[in-house]
Phi, psi and omega in degrees: 000318183294322179293319178297316179297318181296311181292323177294324177298316178297308185284336185254307187288312183296309178294339181283347180305312177300324178296320178297316178298317180295325176294318179296332179274354182307315180303326180281316182294318183292345173286338184248005179236152179243170176296335176291320176302313178296327179293318178299310180298317181296321180294315179296316179299323181302324181274318182292324177289345177295333180247359184299330180297339181269358186295328179244359184056026177076013187295341179297331178296316179289322178303318180294308184294324181294329179299323182272332188259343184258001178060222183286353182267006186297331183295331180297312180287330177297324178296323176295315179297320179302309180297317180299316181293329177299317177294314186295323183298328177294313179296320180295321179297321178297314179300314181293324179296317178298317179299312181299322181303322186267339188253351179300127184301155182302326181294344182243014188297331182292339180252019186305307187291325178294319177298317180298315181295313181297327183285338188247337189303308186296321180295319182295315188269329186228358185305305180299325179297318180295320180297307183291322180297313180295319180295322180302310182290321181294315183290333174274008181052046174244083188288333188303311181300329180283310189289326180284333170294315178299321178298312180298315179300315182295317180293321176299315180296314183296312183286335171293321174303317180300317181291309188283326183274314186276310187272324181262357176054046183274354179062222183298333180294336177301324178296315184291318180293316181296317179298320178299313183297314180295315181293322179301315182297313183290318182292319179296324179293324177293324180300315181296312182297314185295315186277330187248318183276318182266348180067026180261085181261149182292143173263111183274349173264103190274140171271105187299326179295318179293317180295324178298319178293320177303312182291330178298322178279323190276317186301322178298344179276351180298314175302325176299313179289324182293335178298331177299318177294314182301326180276312188266337187245328185292341177299318179287330174298313179296320177301317180296315181291333180272009179060035173295136180306141182301327179294323178291320175300320179297320177298315179295320180296322178295315177299326180294337177302322180289329173295324179293329175296321178287331175296322175297316178299315180297320179295322179295314179297319179297318179297326178282319187282316191305310178298321179294318181297314180294325178296320178291324175296321179297323180278348183075023183265085184292322181298321178294321178294325176297320180296318178297318179298315182295323178296317179294325178298319178294315180305308184293322180297316179297312184296313183293309182294324177298316179295314181301313182300320186256009185299319181299316180292322179300314181291323179297322183278319193266339189251119181254050180208118187299321180297326186269331185291341182277002186266014183297328178297316180296316179299321181295319179294319180297318182288330185305326182297339182289347180294339180266000186298324181303325179295319179294316181297321182295309185288324179288327175298319177296320179297316179295320181296314182275005181056037176264046188292337178298330180292338180298330183301320182297316181289309186294313181294323179298311178297318180294318180291323174303316180296307186296314180295322177297317178298315182299323183278324191263322185300315179299336183265317190238003171076205193286334178296321178296328178297321179295319180294318178296321177300316178300313181298327179290316175301321178299315182297310184289338178290326189249343185301324182298343183256359179240339178287135182304325185283345185232348190292341179260002182291322175217125183262122181287158178287343178233164174294136188298324182287333174294320176296316179304311182293316183297316181293322178291327175297319177299317181295319179300315179298316182298314180293328177292312181297329180305327184268001183272167177298163186299319184295328178292320178298318180296312180299315181297315182296317179296320179298318179296318180296320178296317179298316180295323178297327180285328186260357186297329181291344179270355182274000000 
């Protein structure tokens, strides 16, 4: 438990500091931003994330598995992957530039070329270095080099936002300039460490047989990664195609920001859990893997239900924009789906360990298609609230499909019956949404009671 808490703290709490600062700055930032600014950013993101799954061709899956299966020789194959990604990133940047040229909204057309340059520069020159550098430290369970880089990058981005949005009145462009500056610093630092300190330089003479094997493992994970877009990004794409007002897209995009905070939390827990989980699978210690799963279930339940209960107060305090402050309901529905994430993390970690990545397509594509088809049918009729509900149902699907499909349900056996978990988590959500509407004193009493209860049972986890 202590190791999981320590690693989650490194991967979650330290990198979350910039997010906390950005939340504290929301009252100031939202005074200088409009729903149209959020709409412009949301529309562009909807299209660029449509191809983001192809940016690495899924090579991170092979990087992970090769670390465990190739022993001390993993660096040899990593150099091949490094060189291959250097070539691929150039081609991907060209593809993304063409896409951006045509889809940037009319309201942002004057900044078209600057947005294109800012969006592609870091990936072309430092993208593969950042991927391999971060993976090296994570797989060696050395979180400090990763998290403190993330902290520095985040703080640079946040305070650049303050300068460009508040003081220079740059509007939506402040996000793009700030993101470029922060990403440049972190990616360039990985390039130096990878090439000079670790001696991991790219091999530009590619072994086609080796690359073919890499792609055999990696390409099936693209639908898995693409499902993230279908669930989180295609909703804004459908809104744009359905001629939803840019201000409404902006409201949904703002509510989605809170979902992105939970995505950071989920990523932190995954970064902490995955190496530990795979290590226990390697040892054949199922009981230890069950303990890790139960700990993650508690983490996510506390975080999700806590946000839902207090979302109305959070928005009242933090958001100084009437159009945006009313979206707390949408944010709560979007965040609710994360309560099922531990089930997804457990089964996908097993898939990555056993290199059963082809099985991911069934889960990921099903969840993604549920989302996309749901958006297409519901958004034109019922607007942005329906998009939040469809997002929740999609998270629900990918959380449980791995335990009901014949090809994957025996890959990892949970410590409890899956339907008991399903019922228990939904009972928690019902209680959380009910408490959300109660007076403040009831929320305080309920929250304190839960913390006391958890303190009593933590030694059993």
